[in-house]
N, C-alpha and C positions, 0 to 999 in steps of 0.2 A: 063412278066406277061400276062395272058390271060384274065384277068378282071381288072377293075379299082379298086385299093385298097381302095381309099377313099369312093367310092360309095358302095363297098362291106361291108366295116366296118360299115358305117352308117346304112345299111339295115339289118345287121346281129347281131347287138349289141344294147344295150340300155345304156344310161348314168345312172350310179348308183355309189353310194359310196361303197368303199370296207369296209367290216364289222369292221375291226380294225383301219381304218384310215378314219373316216367319213368326215374329212375336204376335202378330195380329191375325185372328181367325175371322173370316167373313162368310156370309151366305153368298156363294158364287155358283154360277152355272158353268158346266163343262160339256164336253162332247157327249157325256153320258146322260145329259138331261134333255128332255123334249124342248125346253125353252131355247136351247142352242139352235135347234133346227126350224123353229117357227118362222114363217115368212111375215112380212109387214102386214099382209092381209089377215093372216091368222091372229096376229097381235091386235090389230084393230078390232077384230071380231069380239075379242074378250075385253076390249077397252083398255089395252095396255100400250102406253107409249114405248118407243124403243128402249129396252131395258139396260141402259148404260150402267145402272147401279149393280148389275149382276156380274160385272167383270172388273178385274183389277188391271186398269190401264197402266201403260208404262210410265207416263208422266206422274201419275199419282203414286205409283210404287217408289219411283226415285225421290219424289218430294217427301214421302213418309219416311223413307230410309234416312234422308238428310236431317229431318227434324228429330228423329230418335237419336241419331249420332251426334247432334249438336243441340242438345236440349236447352242450352242457355238462350237460344233464340226466342223460345216461347215460354220458358219457365217463369211462373208468376205473372204472366201477361194475359191480356184478352186477345183471342184469336178468332178470325173469321175464315172459314174454309168455303171458298166460292165454287159453285158447280160441284158440290160434294160427292154426288154419285152414291157409291157404297158407304161413304163416310170414312174410308181408309185414312186419309190425311188428317181429318178431324180427330179420329181416335188416336192417331200417332201424336198429335199435339197435346191431347189430354194426358196420355201416358208419359209424355216428356215433361209434364209439370205445368202446363198452361192453367191459369186460374179459372178461365171460362172460355168455352169454345162454342161458337155458333156455326152450324153447318147450314149452308144455303143451297137450295136446288129448286128449280121451277117444276120438277116432276114430283107430284104427290106420292108416287110409288117409292121414290128415293127416301122420302120421309119415313116410311115404314121400314125400309131396308136399313136405314141409318139407326133407327131405334133398336131394331133387333141386333144389329152388329155391335152397337155400343154396349148393350146389355151383355152380349157374349164376352166382351172384353173388359167388363167390369168398370166402365166409365159412364159418366153422365154428360150428355150433350144437349144443347138446345137446337131446334130446327126451325127454319123459316122457308116457306115455299113461295117466295116472292121474287119478282124481277127487280133486283136492287142496283143494276148497272147505272152509274151516274149519281147514285145517292151518297150522302155523307155516311161515313162508317165510324162507329164507335168501337174501334178495335186497335190494338197496338200492332198486330201482325195480320196481314192478309195472305192467304195461301191459295194457290190455284193450280191444279194438276190437269194437264192436257186440254187446254182451252183454246188453242190457236189453230184449230182445224178448219175454220170457215172464215172466208174473207169478211163478210158483213159483220159477223160476231167479233172478229178481231178489231175491226175498225171502231167498234163501240167500246171495246175493252181498253185499248191503248191509252186514249186520253183520260179515262177514268183511273186506271192504274197509275199513270203519271201524276195525276192530281193527288192521289192518295200518298204516293211516295214523296211528292213535294210538300205534303203536310206533315212529314216526319214519320210516317208509318213505314214499316218494313213490308215490302210486297215481294213475295217469292213465288215463282212459277216453276213447275216441273214439265219438261217438254222433250219428246223423243224425236225432234226434227220435223214438226208439223210445218206445213207450207207457209203459214201466215205468222210465224213467230217473228216479232220485231227485234231482231238481234242488235240493231243499232241503239236500242233503248235499254239494253240489258247488260249485266255483268255476271259472268259465269262464277258459280260458287263450288260446284262439284259435278263430276260426271260418273255415271254408272253404266254397267252392262246389265240390262234388266231382262230376265226371261219373260217371254210373253207367249200367248197362244197363236200359232201361225194362222189360224182361221180368222183372227182379228187383225193381224198385222202382216207385213210382207216378209217377215223373218221370224226366227224363233228367239232372237235376242235383239233388243233395241238399245242403241246408245242413247242414254237419257241424261239430260243436263238440268241441273237446278240453277236457275237464274234469279238474280235480284234486279228488280225494276229500278231504273235510275229516274231521278226527279227531272232531269233535263239532259 
């Protein structure tokens, strides 16, 4: 890394509540921050991967809302938050009473953002910066917000999530209608109208569904 992640995050974001989950405050970028306007070339110059951790994506907001409103799903259990980004869903799981939460994201900057966001919300989380797709998972519940945006990525995730669900684990995904969502493998649990930033999406509100992955 060519710059210090913690200093950069503190300087280029503000603490704010995500619209659909006001209980949780995150270090987020908005139109008021230079980070919002940086091009891919400018990000590369400072050694920064695309900062997905700096935004509250619709799928994550919907999934976090569902977990907070249905705490029995995670209470007293071990939870893995896959592609955690800002850590929003992981924090929601901990606040809902999860016994242990592991946030996983391959972006090392996300690890710093998650640590800062967890501290701001008074929870403790573990973080792993590894590619775990296909691995065995020692968790009761697997959560994933907004992960079906890419065909190749989706093709890797579907058999893995099916195998985890088939092993008796609860696999929940939050999705605002991404192109590669495998609806034939899912059962809808709840639907929300989630406010988002129009610069990130094609509308100011995204219909977001929380789905449970089916074993077969």
